[in-house]
VMD Tcl script that builds the backbone (N, CA, C; Angstrom):
set m [mol new atoms 369]
animate dup $m
set s [atomselect $m all]
$s set {name element resname resid chain x y z} {
  {N N MET 1 A -44.999 -172.816 142.857}
  {CA C MET 1 A -46.138 -171.988 142.513}
  {C C MET 1 A -46.801 -171.419 143.759}
  {N N LYS 2 A -46.842 -172.192 144.844}
  {CA C LYS 2 A -47.481 -171.738 146.070}
  {C C LYS 2 A -46.736 -170.548 146.672}
  {N N ASN 3 A -45.396 -170.548 146.638}
  {CA C ASN 3 A -44.628 -169.422 147.166}
  {C C ASN 3 A -44.923 -168.136 146.408}
  {N N LEU 4 A -45.072 -168.215 145.101}
  {CA C LEU 4 A -45.380 -167.047 144.294}
  {C C LEU 4 A -46.722 -166.462 144.704}
  {N N GLN 5 A -47.715 -167.306 144.986}
  {CA C GLN 5 A -49.022 -166.822 145.420}
  {C C GLN 5 A -48.915 -166.135 146.783}
  {N N LYS 6 A -48.139 -166.692 147.699}
  {CA C LYS 6 A -47.964 -166.067 149.009}
  {C C LYS 6 A -47.273 -164.719 148.868}
  {N N GLN 7 A -46.250 -164.648 148.041}
  {CA C GLN 7 A -45.558 -163.382 147.842}
  {C C GLN 7 A -46.522 -162.340 147.292}
  {N N ASN 8 A -47.335 -162.709 146.328}
  {CA C ASN 8 A -48.294 -161.771 145.762}
  {C C ASN 8 A -49.314 -161.333 146.805}
  {N N PHE 9 A -49.767 -162.267 147.641}
  {CA C PHE 9 A -50.729 -161.957 148.695}
  {C C PHE 9 A -50.127 -160.938 149.658}
  {N N PHE 10 A -48.903 -161.184 150.127}
  {CA C PHE 10 A -48.261 -160.263 151.059}
  {C C PHE 10 A -47.880 -158.945 150.380}
  {N N LYS 11 A -47.568 -158.997 149.108}
  {CA C LYS 11 A -47.245 -157.777 148.356}
  {C C LYS 11 A -48.455 -156.852 148.292}
  {N N THR 12 A -49.655 -157.401 148.205}
  {CA C THR 12 A -50.853 -156.568 148.170}
  {C C THR 12 A -51.013 -155.798 149.480}
  {N N PHE 13 A -50.702 -156.447 150.607}
  {CA C PHE 13 A -50.755 -155.741 151.896}
  {C C PHE 13 A -49.684 -154.665 151.959}
  {N N GLU 14 A -48.503 -154.970 151.468}
  {CA C GLU 14 A -47.416 -153.988 151.449}
  {C C GLU 14 A -47.824 -152.767 150.630}
  {N N ASN 15 A -48.418 -153.016 149.462}
  {CA C ASN 15 A -48.874 -151.915 148.609}
  {C C ASN 15 A -49.952 -151.084 149.304}
  {N N ALA 16 A -50.885 -151.759 149.966}
  {CA C ALA 16 A -51.966 -151.056 150.657}
  {C C ALA 16 A -51.410 -150.184 151.784}
  {N N PHE 17 A -50.500 -150.730 152.589}
  {CA C PHE 17 A -49.904 -149.946 153.672}
  {C C PHE 17 A -49.075 -148.788 153.126}
  {N N THR 18 A -48.412 -148.995 152.008}
  {CA C THR 18 A -47.673 -147.906 151.377}
  {C C THR 18 A -48.629 -146.777 151.011}
  {N N GLY 19 A -49.776 -147.129 150.460}
  {CA C GLY 19 A -50.780 -146.123 150.117}
  {C C GLY 19 A -51.265 -145.362 151.332}
  {N N ILE 20 A -51.526 -146.073 152.415}
  {CA C ILE 20 A -51.973 -145.420 153.650}
  {C C ILE 20 A -50.911 -144.456 154.161}
  {N N PHE 21 A -49.658 -144.905 154.215}
  {CA C PHE 21 A -48.583 -144.052 154.728}
  {C C PHE 21 A -48.326 -142.839 153.830}
  {N N LEU 22 A -48.480 -143.014 152.507}
  {CA C LEU 22 A -48.335 -141.872 151.593}
  {C C LEU 22 A -49.390 -140.816 151.860}
  {N N VAL 23 A -50.620 -141.247 152.059}
  {CA C VAL 23 A -51.703 -140.292 152.310}
  {C C VAL 23 A -51.484 -139.604 153.654}
  {N N ILE 24 A -51.072 -140.358 154.663}
  {CA C ILE 24 A -50.799 -139.755 155.974}
  {C C ILE 24 A -49.693 -138.705 155.854}
  {N N LYS 25 A -48.664 -139.022 155.096}
  {CA C LYS 25 A -47.507 -138.143 154.987}
  {C C LYS 25 A -47.794 -136.888 154.163}
  {N N LYS 26 A -48.611 -137.007 153.117}
  {CA C LYS 26 A -48.704 -135.925 152.140}
  {C C LYS 26 A -50.019 -135.159 152.115}
  {N N GLU 27 A -51.073 -135.693 152.711}
  {CA C GLU 27 A -52.388 -135.051 152.578}
  {C C GLU 27 A -52.817 -134.398 153.892}
  {N N ARG 28 A -52.866 -133.072 153.900}
  {CA C ARG 28 A -53.200 -132.314 155.110}
  {C C ARG 28 A -54.588 -132.671 155.639}
  {N N ASN 29 A -55.588 -132.767 154.768}
  {CA C ASN 29 A -56.935 -133.088 155.233}
  {C C ASN 29 A -56.977 -134.462 155.899}
  {N N PHE 30 A -56.248 -135.400 155.351}
  {CA C PHE 30 A -56.205 -136.738 155.947}
  {C C PHE 30 A -55.555 -136.678 157.329}
  {N N GLN 31 A -54.526 -135.872 157.470}
  {CA C GLN 31 A -53.874 -135.710 158.772}
  {C C GLN 31 A -54.848 -135.137 159.799}
  {N N ILE 32 A -55.649 -134.164 159.384}
  {CA C ILE 32 A -56.664 -133.592 160.275}
  {C C ILE 32 A -57.685 -134.653 160.661}
  {N N GLU 33 A -58.091 -135.463 159.698}
  {CA C GLU 33 A -59.088 -136.508 159.968}
  {C C GLU 33 A -58.506 -137.616 160.854}
  {N N ILE 34 A -57.230 -137.907 160.708}
  {CA C ILE 34 A -56.569 -138.866 161.615}
  {C C ILE 34 A -56.555 -138.288 163.031}
  {N N PHE 35 A -56.265 -136.994 163.145}
  {CA C PHE 35 A -56.295 -136.333 164.448}
  {C C PHE 35 A -57.701 -136.458 165.058}
  {N N ALA 36 A -58.742 -136.232 164.245}
  {CA C ALA 36 A -60.128 -136.367 164.725}
  {C C ALA 36 A -60.398 -137.794 165.200}
  {N N LEU 37 A -59.853 -138.785 164.515}
  {CA C LEU 37 A -59.995 -140.175 164.948}
  {C C LEU 37 A -59.394 -140.358 166.340}
  {N N PHE 38 A -58.200 -139.821 166.560}
  {CA C PHE 38 A -57.555 -139.956 167.867}
  {C C PHE 38 A -58.324 -139.213 168.962}
  {N N VAL 39 A -58.883 -138.049 168.617}
  {CA C VAL 39 A -59.731 -137.336 169.575}
  {C C VAL 39 A -60.921 -138.204 169.951}
  {N N ASN 40 A -61.531 -138.834 168.963}
  {CA C ASN 40 A -62.673 -139.712 169.228}
  {C C ASN 40 A -62.276 -140.926 170.060}
  {N N ILE 41 A -61.129 -141.494 169.798}
  {CA C ILE 41 A -60.659 -142.630 170.607}
  {C C ILE 41 A -60.481 -142.190 172.054}
  {N N PHE 42 A -59.921 -140.997 172.257}
  {CA C PHE 42 A -59.797 -140.464 173.618}
  {C C PHE 42 A -61.182 -140.307 174.258}
  {N N LEU 43 A -62.134 -139.707 173.518}
  {CA C LEU 43 A -63.481 -139.488 174.062}
  {C C LEU 43 A -64.200 -140.799 174.350}
  {N N ILE 44 A -63.981 -141.793 173.522}
  {CA C ILE 44 A -64.581 -143.113 173.743}
  {C C ILE 44 A -64.156 -143.650 175.111}
  {N N TYR 45 A -62.868 -143.549 175.419}
  {CA C TYR 45 A -62.369 -144.045 176.704}
  {C C TYR 45 A -62.735 -143.116 177.859}
  {N N TYR 46 A -62.675 -141.814 177.604}
  {CA C TYR 46 A -62.971 -140.855 178.667}
  {C C TYR 46 A -64.427 -140.973 179.131}
  {N N PHE 47 A -65.348 -141.022 178.170}
  {CA C PHE 47 A -66.774 -141.099 178.506}
  {C C PHE 47 A -67.263 -142.537 178.705}
  {N N GLU 48 A -66.376 -143.507 178.471}
  {CA C GLU 48 A -66.713 -144.923 178.623}
  {C C GLU 48 A -67.951 -145.310 177.790}
  {N N LEU 49 A -67.882 -145.003 176.511}
  {CA C LEU 49 A -68.987 -145.340 175.613}
  {C C LEU 49 A -69.206 -146.845 175.581}
  {N N ASN 50 A -70.441 -147.245 175.349}
  {CA C ASN 50 A -70.728 -148.674 175.244}
  {C C ASN 50 A -70.279 -149.186 173.871}
  {N N ALA 51 A -70.384 -150.477 173.681}
  {CA C ALA 51 A -69.871 -151.105 172.452}
  {C C ALA 51 A -70.583 -150.593 171.206}
  {N N ALA 52 A -71.891 -150.408 171.282}
  {CA C ALA 52 A -72.641 -149.941 170.108}
  {C C ALA 52 A -72.227 -148.518 169.735}
  {N N GLU 53 A -72.142 -147.637 170.723}
  {CA C GLU 53 A -71.748 -146.255 170.458}
  {C C GLU 53 A -70.310 -146.185 169.941}
  {N N THR 54 A -69.437 -146.962 170.549}
  {CA C THR 54 A -68.046 -147.013 170.100}
  {C C THR 54 A -67.963 -147.477 168.652}
  {N N SER 55 A -68.714 -148.508 168.322}
  {CA C SER 55 A -68.708 -149.032 166.952}
  {C C SER 55 A -69.180 -147.980 165.960}
  {N N ILE 56 A -70.242 -147.283 166.298}
  {CA C ILE 56 A -70.784 -146.261 165.392}
  {C C ILE 56 A -69.774 -145.143 165.188}
  {N N ILE 57 A -69.169 -144.668 166.278}
  {CA C ILE 57 A -68.171 -143.594 166.173}
  {C C ILE 57 A -67.000 -144.039 165.297}
  {N N LEU 58 A -66.498 -145.241 165.532}
  {CA C LEU 58 A -65.358 -145.723 164.742}
  {C C LEU 58 A -65.731 -145.938 163.285}
  {N N ILE 59 A -66.927 -146.441 163.031}
  {CA C ILE 59 A -67.369 -146.644 161.640}
  {C C ILE 59 A -67.403 -145.314 160.905}
  {N N VAL 60 A -68.033 -144.294 161.496}
  {CA C VAL 60 A -68.132 -143.020 160.779}
  {C C VAL 60 A -66.758 -142.373 160.609}
  {N N CYS 61 A -65.868 -142.536 161.592}
  {CA C CYS 61 A -64.505 -142.011 161.430}
  {C C CYS 61 A -63.807 -142.666 160.243}
  {N N PHE 62 A -63.925 -143.988 160.148}
  {CA C PHE 62 A -63.263 -144.690 159.052}
  {C C PHE 62 A -63.938 -144.444 157.708}
  {N N VAL 63 A -65.238 -144.189 157.700}
  {CA C VAL 63 A -65.914 -143.821 156.450}
  {C C VAL 63 A -65.334 -142.514 155.918}
  {N N VAL 64 A -65.107 -141.551 156.804}
  {CA C VAL 64 A -64.511 -140.274 156.393}
  {C C VAL 64 A -63.095 -140.502 155.859}
  {N N LEU 65 A -62.308 -141.320 156.553}
  {CA C LEU 65 A -60.938 -141.590 156.104}
  {C C LEU 65 A -60.924 -142.288 154.745}
  {N N VAL 66 A -61.800 -143.257 154.560}
  {CA C VAL 66 A -61.874 -143.964 153.277}
  {C C VAL 66 A -62.317 -143.013 152.174}
  {N N ALA 67 A -63.311 -142.188 152.457}
  {CA C ALA 67 A -63.773 -141.220 151.463}
  {C C ALA 67 A -62.636 -140.278 151.063}
  {N N GLU 68 A -61.857 -139.835 152.051}
  {CA C GLU 68 A -60.726 -138.945 151.761}
  {C C GLU 68 A -59.683 -139.644 150.903}
  {N N MET 69 A -59.406 -140.907 151.192}
  {CA C MET 69 A -58.429 -141.646 150.387}
  {C C MET 69 A -58.920 -141.833 148.957}
  {N N LEU 70 A -60.196 -142.161 148.792}
  {CA C LEU 70 A -60.747 -142.316 147.439}
  {C C LEU 70 A -60.731 -140.984 146.694}
  {N N ASN 71 A -61.063 -139.901 147.378}
  {CA C ASN 71 A -61.016 -138.578 146.774}
  {C C ASN 71 A -59.591 -138.243 146.331}
  {N N THR 72 A -58.623 -138.530 147.190}
  {CA C THR 72 A -57.222 -138.261 146.861}
  {C C THR 72 A -56.787 -139.081 145.643}
  {N N ALA 73 A -57.156 -140.358 145.633}
  {CA C ALA 73 A -56.790 -141.212 144.496}
  {C C ALA 73 A -57.413 -140.692 143.205}
  {N N LEU 74 A -58.683 -140.292 143.271}
  {CA C LEU 74 A -59.359 -139.775 142.089}
  {C C LEU 74 A -58.696 -138.483 141.614}
  {N N GLU 75 A -58.346 -137.598 142.537}
  {CA C GLU 75 A -57.677 -136.354 142.156}
  {C C GLU 75 A -56.322 -136.622 141.517}
  {N N LYS 76 A -55.554 -137.550 142.087}
  {CA C LYS 76 A -54.242 -137.885 141.517}
  {C C LYS 76 A -54.390 -138.465 140.110}
  {N N MET 77 A -55.393 -139.334 139.937}
  {CA C MET 77 A -55.618 -139.919 138.620}
  {C C MET 77 A -56.051 -138.843 137.623}
  {N N ALA 78 A -56.941 -137.963 138.046}
  {CA C ALA 78 A -57.411 -136.898 137.162}
  {C C ALA 78 A -56.253 -135.990 136.754}
  {N N ASP 79 A -55.372 -135.660 137.708}
  {CA C ASP 79 A -54.214 -134.813 137.396}
  {C C ASP 79 A -53.248 -135.510 136.446}
  {N N PHE 80 A -53.159 -136.834 136.541}
  {CA C PHE 80 A -52.300 -137.604 135.646}
  {C C PHE 80 A -52.885 -137.619 134.227}
  {N N VAL 81 A -54.186 -137.837 134.150}
  {CA C VAL 81 A -54.855 -137.917 132.844}
  {C C VAL 81 A -54.891 -136.554 132.165}
  {N N GLU 82 A -55.168 -135.511 132.947}
  {CA C GLU 82 A -55.265 -134.162 132.398}
  {C C GLU 82 A -54.542 -133.178 133.306}
  {N N PRO 83 A -53.218 -132.982 133.066}
  {CA C PRO 83 A -52.435 -132.106 133.943}
  {C C PRO 83 A -52.835 -130.625 133.847}
  {N N ASN 84 A -53.407 -130.219 132.718}
  {CA C ASN 84 A -53.836 -128.830 132.547}
  {C C ASN 84 A -55.257 -128.668 133.070}
  {N N PHE 85 A -55.627 -127.416 133.365}
  {CA C PHE 85 A -56.976 -127.162 133.865}
  {C C PHE 85 A -57.996 -127.638 132.841}
  {N N ASN 86 A -59.008 -128.332 133.347}
  {CA C ASN 86 A -60.114 -128.800 132.525}
  {C C ASN 86 A -61.370 -128.685 133.381}
  {N N SER 87 A -62.341 -127.924 132.912}
  {CA C SER 87 A -63.535 -127.673 133.728}
  {C C SER 87 A -64.315 -128.955 134.022}
  {N N LYS 88 A -64.301 -129.906 133.103}
  {CA C LYS 88 A -65.005 -131.170 133.350}
  {C C LYS 88 A -64.305 -131.982 134.439}
  {N N ILE 89 A -62.974 -131.998 134.410}
  {CA C ILE 89 A -62.215 -132.659 135.471}
  {C C ILE 89 A -62.463 -131.938 136.793}
  {N N GLY 90 A -62.540 -130.621 136.746}
  {CA C GLY 90 A -62.814 -129.838 137.942}
  {C C GLY 90 A -64.143 -130.211 138.582}
  {N N ILE 91 A -65.155 -130.447 137.763}
  {CA C ILE 91 A -66.467 -130.860 138.277}
  {C C ILE 91 A -66.358 -132.223 138.960}
  {N N ILE 92 A -65.638 -133.134 138.339}
  {CA C ILE 92 A -65.449 -134.470 138.924}
  {C C ILE 92 A -64.751 -134.349 140.277}
  {N N LYS 93 A -63.704 -133.535 140.344}
  {CA C LYS 93 A -62.979 -133.343 141.604}
  {C C LYS 93 A -63.873 -132.712 142.666}
  {N N ASP 94 A -64.693 -131.745 142.260}
  {CA C ASP 94 A -65.594 -131.090 143.204}
  {C C ASP 94 A -66.623 -132.071 143.765}
  {N N ILE 95 A -67.127 -132.941 142.923}
  {CA C ILE 95 A -68.093 -133.942 143.382}
  {C C ILE 95 A -67.438 -134.898 144.373}
  {N N ALA 96 A -66.227 -135.340 144.075}
  {CA C ALA 96 A -65.512 -136.243 144.990}
  {C C ALA 96 A -65.226 -135.551 146.321}
  {N N ALA 97 A -64.820 -134.280 146.267}
  {CA C ALA 97 A -64.589 -133.527 147.502}
  {C C ALA 97 A -65.900 -133.352 148.265}
  {N N GLY 98 A -66.983 -133.158 147.539}
  {CA C GLY 98 A -68.299 -133.051 148.175}
  {C C GLY 98 A -68.685 -134.327 148.893}
  {N N ALA 99 A -68.301 -135.458 148.351}
  {CA C ALA 99 A -68.589 -136.738 149.003}
  {C C ALA 99 A -67.870 -136.825 150.348}
  {N N VAL 100 A -66.633 -136.356 150.390}
  {CA C VAL 100 A -65.889 -136.348 151.652}
  {C C VAL 100 A -66.574 -135.411 152.642}
  {N N LEU 101 A -66.981 -134.239 152.175}
  {CA C LEU 101 A -67.656 -133.285 153.041}
  {C C LEU 101 A -68.951 -133.871 153.597}
  {N N MET 102 A -69.709 -134.552 152.753}
  {CA C MET 102 A -70.957 -135.191 153.215}
  {C C MET 102 A -70.662 -136.233 154.292}
  {N N ALA 103 A -69.632 -137.024 154.092}
  {CA C ALA 103 A -69.254 -138.027 155.095}
  {C C ALA 103 A -68.849 -137.348 156.400}
  {N N ALA 104 A -68.095 -136.256 156.302}
  {CA C ALA 104 A -67.653 -135.535 157.500}
  {C C ALA 104 A -68.837 -134.896 158.228}
  {N N ILE 105 A -69.759 -134.301 157.483}
  {CA C ILE 105 A -70.951 -133.704 158.095}
  {C C ILE 105 A -71.763 -134.782 158.813}
  {N N GLY 106 A -71.950 -135.915 158.142}
  {CA C GLY 106 A -72.665 -137.030 158.771}
  {C C GLY 106 A -71.971 -137.502 160.032}
  {N N ALA 107 A -70.645 -137.573 159.997}
  {CA C ALA 107 A -69.884 -138.012 161.166}
  {C C ALA 107 A -70.055 -137.031 162.323}
  {N N VAL 108 A -70.033 -135.743 162.026}
  {CA C VAL 108 A -70.208 -134.732 163.075}
  {C C VAL 108 A -71.608 -134.832 163.682}
  {N N ILE 109 A -72.610 -134.986 162.843}
  {CA C ILE 109 A -73.987 -135.112 163.340}
  {C C ILE 109 A -74.121 -136.335 164.239}
  {N N ILE 110 A -73.586 -137.454 163.791}
  {CA C ILE 110 A -73.633 -138.680 164.602}
  {C C ILE 110 A -72.855 -138.488 165.898}
  {N N GLY 111 A -71.707 -137.831 165.827}
  {CA C GLY 111 A -70.931 -137.554 167.025}
  {C C GLY 111 A -71.710 -136.706 168.018}
  {N N ILE 112 A -72.388 -135.677 167.527}
  {CA C ILE 112 A -73.203 -134.833 168.408}
  {C C ILE 112 A -74.303 -135.657 169.062}
  {N N ILE 113 A -74.983 -136.479 168.282}
  {CA C ILE 113 A -76.061 -137.308 168.828}
  {C C ILE 113 A -75.543 -138.233 169.928}
  {N N ILE 114 A -74.405 -138.849 169.694}
  {CA C ILE 114 A -73.871 -139.810 170.670}
  {C C ILE 114 A -73.246 -139.106 171.871}
  {N N TYR 115 A -72.454 -138.067 171.642}
  {CA C TYR 115 A -71.710 -137.441 172.728}
  {C C TYR 115 A -72.541 -136.469 173.560}
  {N N GLN 116 A -73.659 -135.957 173.020}
  {CA C GLN 116 A -74.389 -134.911 173.740}
  {C C GLN 116 A -74.798 -135.342 175.150}
  {N N HIS 117 A -75.231 -136.571 175.287}
  {CA C HIS 117 A -75.637 -137.088 176.602}
  {C C HIS 117 A -74.462 -137.048 177.582}
  {N N TYR 118 A -73.305 -137.482 177.140}
  {CA C TYR 118 A -72.123 -137.529 178.000}
  {C C TYR 118 A -71.621 -136.132 178.344}
  {N N ILE 119 A -71.675 -135.238 177.354}
  {CA C ILE 119 A -71.204 -133.870 177.583}
  {C C ILE 119 A -72.133 -133.144 178.547}
  {N N MET 120 A -73.436 -133.351 178.418}
  {CA C MET 120 A -74.401 -132.714 179.327}
  {C C MET 120 A -74.201 -133.209 180.763}
  {N N GLU 121 A -73.875 -134.468 180.937}
  {CA C GLU 121 A -73.604 -135.000 182.273}
  {C C GLU 121 A -72.333 -134.404 182.853}
  {N N PHE 122 A -71.377 -134.110 181.973}
  {CA C PHE 122 A -70.088 -133.569 182.395}
  {C C PHE 122 A -70.247 -132.174 182.999}
  {N N PHE 123 A -71.164 -131.396 182.417}
  {CA C PHE 123 A -71.353 -130.008 182.884}
  {C C PHE 123 A -72.442 -129.950 183.866}
}
mol reanalyze $m
mol bondsrecalc $m
mol representation Tube
mol addrep $m
């Protein structure tokens, strides 16, 4: 019985990583947001951000990525439930996309607040 529980535990990680790799492979917006994460990682090291600033930047980057994944999952589910155009489903999709946009706007604002000091010193 214990082996079955371990297999199920590890299977959940396998499923989760499969989901991450599917989104990376198939979703253009997620690819752009992953690129933004790497740009931020470069800037963190280049400007030598402190631990608090680094944590905030990474948190907001991952909030955007999580929001995008949830939006993608919701869109896929909506398309499965109702493959034909449905204005009510469209509203749900628009709201989910709006949530991603709000997260991205917040991330940009936080990035400006944190990076502005370093960028001003650079010039």
